[in-house]
C-alpha angles and dihedrals in degrees: 000000000000117000114239125208110219101148092124091051094052092044089053089052091049089054089051091051090060099031100121107102109170127150108205115203135172114277119232098254106006118224116110122340140182127201133186126185144186121199141174126195128190120188138174122200120188118219109225088222095053139292133050133255115221121197132183118194122188121182144174121201143177134199134187124188151157126226142183119210117195134167106290098001147044136193136184149160131222143189115221134199125179132178118194143179122201126194121190134189130186117171093325097319110117141185139183120209128186120207135184130187128192119178151118141245141199119204142169148164142207124204143164135215091259092067101258114137143171122195134173145170138198121207130192129168151130122272128200125192132178135178107233100185144314147152138238139181114244118180089346093304127105117248124195119228122209131181118241103185146330134275117217121194141157122253130196130200139169136180135191128185134179127185148140126240113219123195113225132181119304090023093288113156121218115194122186108195140185121199147163131208125201127193136175120195114186126220116275142188120210117194119214141143127243114200088341093307113124111238142165129222114204142169135187123251115271134207119198133184118188122185116193139187124198152139131235134200125201140163133188124227122190114215112174106295094349132086112207119198119186114191144183127200129188122182144160124217141183122210117221114193122347128126116001133192115281096024096109122072144148133215124249097039133351117279109276131147115192091321097319111130115205100187090116094049097114098035092050093077092080136242100247122059146162131218134201124189132180127181149148127223126199120197127183122195089336087281107083122050133182119183125186119186142173124192137180127198126190131189133165094281102008139079124183129184121187132181126179148163127212127193120191140180128197123199 
């Protein structure tokens, strides 16, 4: 039976499985809050055996939560929904993947007047991903890809960060911070057809732990009823665990595309990485919040650009 290269398809589905990318933070005055967001992500992953995989991920999301803010600490809970679309391209082979995430989170923080803080969050939810369509070259001939069903699986994530806010001249805040992110993506099986032949893309469950160390700068500006806060954040991280060679496969046949072997697709991104983020937040009367942010991540064989906008209301 002919071998079929679907590495880009499976990688798209792996991105979908971990698509939720929220950063929960304490709201100004607690109570009930609503948040909506738009985001776009563009990434390039180099295959060690030649070629590059390009992905573009667009998503819309909504959150609703309740929170209690007390002297020295805060805690809250949220419901989360995210809808995403992922397009991938590798040397002319393309795929479109639709993803949905529904889940919840609990989060909290403790802090003191000297600027020390500790915050964390725990996420759990259900993820759904489906190949919509695509194409690939097999033996020099184009083959059409069509989805044949969804895979639904549970995901788990957690984050913890500690830091100290330091007040510098001209009311500039410098915040060294140390954090760790944990994620667990379960195994999944995605049915599809390739040139009319029923097939199944699958990957094994993955557990990843990523410690990071960084520093952030921020400053507040008061303009009439608004408080504007531009910020910069620079950090370094090391990924422990995650995707390993040999975890991706298709049935029938192992993933191959005219001799290209994608078993190292996930591991090729690299263990060490650096991140840069810049943004501006606008808050009015501690009730309305608009947050715009751009970030860039680089690893040995991976580049990732993200841009997003968040709009929030507190009641």
